[in-house]
N, C-alpha and C positions, 0 to 999 in steps of 0.2 A: 651158454655157462646157465643158460636162466631160463630159454625158451624153450629151450630142447626137455630139462624136468616140465616145463609146463606140459609140455607136448604131453608127455607124459601122462598126468594130472588129471587131462582130459580125457586123454581118449581111455582114463579106466569109470571113468564117470557117468554110469548106469544113463538111458533113457529112458522106459519103459521097459523090465521087468514081468511083465507077463509077457511079452512077445516074445523071449528069444529060446521058447519052444521050437522053431524050424531049427537055429541050430544048434542046437543039445544032439537031432536028434542028426544029422550029417557030421558034427563034430569028426569026427573017425576015422570018414572020407577024407575030407579036406585041410583036417591038423598045418602040414603043413606050406597050402596052401596058402591061411590064411594070417599066419608067422610072416608068412611071404611077403602077404598083403600088406603086410600092419608100417611091413619095413620098408618097401619101397614109398606106403603112403609120409612117414614120415621124411624122408629122403628126400623127395620131390614138398614137400608145402612146408615141413620147418630145418630144413640145411640148404635146401639146393635157393630157394627166394632171397637167402637173409646175402650170401653171397649176390648172386645175380643183383641186390639193387648200391651195396657198397662195391663193387666192380667198376665206375666210374671213378668214385668215390677217390679210388687207389689208387689208379690210374695218375687221375691227375694231377695227386700227390706226390707219389716213391715212385714212377715214370712202369714203362708197359714192364722189364728188366728183374726188377725190387718186387714190381707190382704180385707177378704174377705170382713167382715164389716165396712168397708172403702164404697167399691167396689159400695157391697150396700144402703151404703146412699144418696154419689155421681146417686148412677142411678133413685135414688128416689126425687135428687135436680132434673135430668135431661128432668129425665119425669114428675117433674114439673113447667119446664122450656115448655115442649113440648106441653102442655095443655095453661097454659098461651097465649106462642107465636103462637098457634094457634084452640087458645080461639071463635075468628070471621068471620074463614077462610074457606068465602063460593068462592076458586071456581074451577076447575079445574085443574091442573097442565101443564102447556104452549096452556093451547085448548079455558084461556083464552085475554083480552085486559091484558095493565097494563101502570097507569098514572103516571113517574114518576114525580122528586119533590110534593110528595104532602107532606111534612116536608121536614119545610128551611133544609141545608148540615151542617147546625152548629148542630139543634137540632136533629142531624142520628151520627156526633160523637160525641156530648157532649155524650151522651143514653151511646155510645158501652165507648169510654177513662170511665168513671160510675162506667159502669159493669167494664173490666178489672181492674181498678189502686182499688176497694172498695167493689162488689159487691161480685169477684173471690175470694180474695186473705182473704173473711171476712168470705163467706163462707169453705172457703179452712181450717181456722181455724177451727174453729166451729165441718166438721165430724174428722174432724185430731181428738180432743180433743172426739167430741163420741165415736169414735171412737177402746180408748186404754183400758178401760176396759165393760165389757159384763152389767152390768148397766149401764151406761153411752148410752151405746149403747141400745142399748131397750126403753132406754126416745129417745136419738134421731129419735132414729124406726121409733117411735110412735109417734112426730113428727111429721115426714117428709110426711110418710105414710100420716094422715091425711092428711096437706096438698092435698097430687100432690092426692085423693081420692077426696075429697074440686073443687080444681081445675076438675079433670075429671067430678063429675057428671055438669060441671058448661057445661060445651063444651058441651058436654052432653045432655042437655038438649032441645036443639031447634034442634038436630043435624036431618036431612030429612023433616023437615016441612019447612025450610026459601030457600025460592028458586038459584038456584046460578048465580054469581055477569057474567055474561058476556063480559056486557063493561065500565072495571073500565077506565068513565068521572070523569076530573077532578071538585072539587069545581068549581069553578070560578078560571075563570083564571087569572093570575098576571097582573096587571092596570100600570105597567110601569111610570104608569104618562106621555108619548104623547098623543096624542086624535084627533080627523080627522083633 
């Protein structure tokens, strides 16, 4: 819940704005391929390593059956979080501009705190309970799979049609009450 939003933020920070002209020229030809590459990158370098590293500890602690069921449900939750966070993603990693401060800092911190202290523990308890028995696991698997497929269909609906956002401009500059 923390690593995927962090990866999204890191991908939105540009390396050098003057060097993105080659991407702008060929953007319409490979927009779908670029979005697919971003998806594969996040899956392979953000989501997959977490489960590969944690699998041995889960198996030793819980045993094979429960560990596999629990990790399957957790992976579906991670994939759903990815789909929701990258739903309106229209940038190339490291090639588009980034305008910080779109949301107040208190709102960002409040969202993360709510996710860490309320959503993550609740999901952990639900996943742990659903993975104990095969019947409840099948119910949870169906539920989480439906959520992931629905979020994936929604994200991929406009894929390749929407133009990429190269200049991330703030909608309105903050007025501090200073006048000329």
